[in-house]
C-alpha positions in Angstrom: 69.6 -58.8 -183.2 68.4 -62.1 -184.6 71.9 -63.6 -184.0 71.7 -62.5 -180.4 68.3 -64.2 -179.9 69.5 -67.4 -181.6 72.7 -67.6 -179.6 71.2 -69.9 -176.9 69.8 -72.2 -179.6 73.2 -72.4 -181.2 75.0 -73.0 -177.9 72.5 -75.8 -177.0 72.9 -77.3 -180.5 76.7 -77.2 -180.1 76.5 -78.8 -176.7 74.2 -81.6 -178.0 76.6 -82.2 -180.9 79.7 -82.3 -178.7 78.1 -84.8 -176.3 76.6 -87.2 -178.7 73.1 -88.5 -179.1 72.9 -89.6 -175.4 73.0 -85.9 -174.2 69.7 -85.4 -176.0 68.1 -88.1 -173.8 69.7 -86.6 -170.8 68.2 -83.3 -171.7 64.8 -84.9 -172.0 65.2 -86.5 -168.6 66.2 -83.1 -167.2 63.1 -81.4 -168.8 60.9 -84.1 -167.2 62.6 -83.7 -163.9 62.3 -79.9 -164.0 58.6 -80.1 -164.9 58.0 -82.4 -161.9 60.1 -80.2 -159.6 58.2 -77.0 -160.6 54.9 -78.8 -160.1 55.9 -80.1 -156.6 57.2 -76.6 -155.7 54.0 -75.0 -156.8 51.9 -77.6 -154.9 54.0 -77.4 -151.7 54.1 -73.6 -151.4 50.9 -72.5 -153.1 48.2 -75.3 -153.2 48.9 -77.3 -150.0 48.5 -74.3 -147.6 45.0 -73.8 -149.1 44.1 -77.5 -148.8 45.5 -77.6 -145.2 43.4 -74.5 -144.2 40.2 -76.1 -145.7 40.8 -79.4 -143.9 41.5 -77.7 -140.6 38.4 -75.6 -141.0 36.4 -78.7 -141.7 37.8 -80.3 -138.5 37.2 -77.1 -136.5 33.6 -77.2 -137.6 33.0 -80.6 -136.3 31.1 -80.6 -133.0 32.4 -84.0 -131.8 36.1 -84.8 -132.0 36.8 -87.3 -129.2 35.2 -90.5 -130.4 37.0 -93.3 -132.1 35.1 -92.5 -135.4 36.1 -88.8 -135.2 39.8 -89.8 -134.6 39.6 -92.1 -137.7 38.2 -89.2 -139.7 41.1 -87.0 -138.4 43.6 -89.7 -139.4 42.0 -89.9 -142.9 42.2 -86.1 -143.3 45.9 -86.1 -142.3 46.5 -89.1 -144.6 44.8 -87.4 -147.6 46.9 -84.2 -147.1 50.1 -86.3 -146.7 49.2 -88.3 -149.9 48.9 -85.0 -151.7 52.3 -83.9 -150.4 54.1 -87.1 -151.4 52.6 -87.5 -154.9 55.1 -86.9 -157.6 58.2 -87.2 -155.4 58.7 -90.8 -156.5 58.9 -89.7 -160.1 61.6 -87.2 -159.3 63.4 -89.9 -157.4 63.3 -92.0 -160.6 65.1 -89.3 -162.7 67.9 -88.9 -160.1 69.5 -92.3 -160.8 68.4 -92.4 -164.5 70.4 -89.3 -165.5 73.9 -90.7 -164.5 73.0 -94.0 -166.0 72.3 -92.2 -169.3 75.6 -90.4 -168.7 77.3 -93.8 -168.3 75.7 -94.9 -171.6 77.2 -91.8 -173.2 80.6 -92.7 -171.7 80.5 -96.2 -173.2 79.4 -95.0 -176.6 82.1 -92.3 -176.6 84.8 -94.9 -175.7 83.5 -97.2 -178.4 84.1 -94.3 -180.8 87.6 -94.0 -179.5 88.2 -97.8 -180.0 86.7 -97.6 -183.4 89.0 -94.7 -184.4 92.0 -96.7 -183.1 91.1 -99.8 -185.1 89.9 -98.2 -188.3 93.1 -96.3 -189.0 96.5 -97.8 -189.3 97.8 -94.9 -187.3 96.1 -93.4 -184.3 93.9 -90.6 -185.5 94.1 -88.3 -182.5 91.2 -86.0 -183.7 88.8 -89.0 -183.9 89.9 -90.3 -180.5 89.5 -86.8 -178.9 86.0 -86.6 -180.4 85.1 -89.9 -178.7 86.6 -88.9 -175.4 84.8 -85.6 -175.6 81.5 -87.4 -176.2 82.2 -89.6 -173.2 83.1 -86.8 -170.8 80.3 -84.4 -171.8 77.6 -87.1 -171.5 79.0 -88.1 -168.1 79.1 -84.5 -166.9 75.6 -83.8 -168.1 74.2 -86.9 -166.4 75.9 -86.1 -163.1 74.7 -82.5 -163.1 71.1 -83.4 -163.8 71.3 -86.1 -161.0 72.8 -83.7 -158.5 70.1 -81.1 -159.1 67.5 -83.8 -158.8 69.0 -85.0 -155.6 69.0 -81.5 -154.1 65.3 -81.0 -154.8 64.4 -84.6 -153.7 66.0 -83.8 -150.3 64.4 -80.3 -150.1 60.9 -81.7 -150.8 61.3 -84.7 -148.6 62.4 -82.6 -145.6 59.6 -80.2 -146.3 57.1 -83.0 -146.4 58.3 -84.4 -143.1 58.1 -81.0 -141.4 54.6 -80.4 -142.9 53.3 -83.8 -141.7 54.6 -83.1 -138.2 53.0 -79.6 -138.3 49.7 -81.1 -139.4 49.6 -83.3 -136.4 50.5 -80.4 -134.1 47.8 -78.2 -135.7 45.1 -80.9 -135.2 46.3 -81.4 -131.6 46.1 -77.7 -131.0 42.5 -77.7 -132.3 41.6 -80.7 -130.1 43.1 -79.1 -127.0 41.4 -75.7 -127.5 38.2 -75.9 -129.5 38.1 -72.2 -130.3 41.8 -71.9 -131.2 42.8 -70.9 -134.7 46.0 -72.2 -136.3 
């Protein structure tokens, strides 16, 4: 039973060993990225609708909505909501190119192991060369996988933010057109 529970730990340890020290850094980058992705997902699908409803209720409660000052207040409300939507996305965008660069670093260190194995032995030690190539390929693969996942979520969140910003303006316009209308 204990062996079954520890199997994922052993598999992760084997993966980290087979990819070299750089894969550990890629794993850390992936954990940071996933933390940010989960936070943004929670915000976009759970917190933002509540904030949007509160802001729209505040706008609906205003007696005067046509003056220049009221329109500036409306723009500030939309801007605050949009700022909440966009916060954290730039950090996810940083992890997207960082992961393949770490993978490239793993490739370089793996190839250095190959060259070191070729020069240290008078005959080519195929096991040592294969180990270096394995480090290089696993680090590259790990970096690309993390980057592709981050790219997917960056696109998903960016398109959701664009749709939500357009929807905010439509909801405010709807409230301005019909004072008693509920979104």
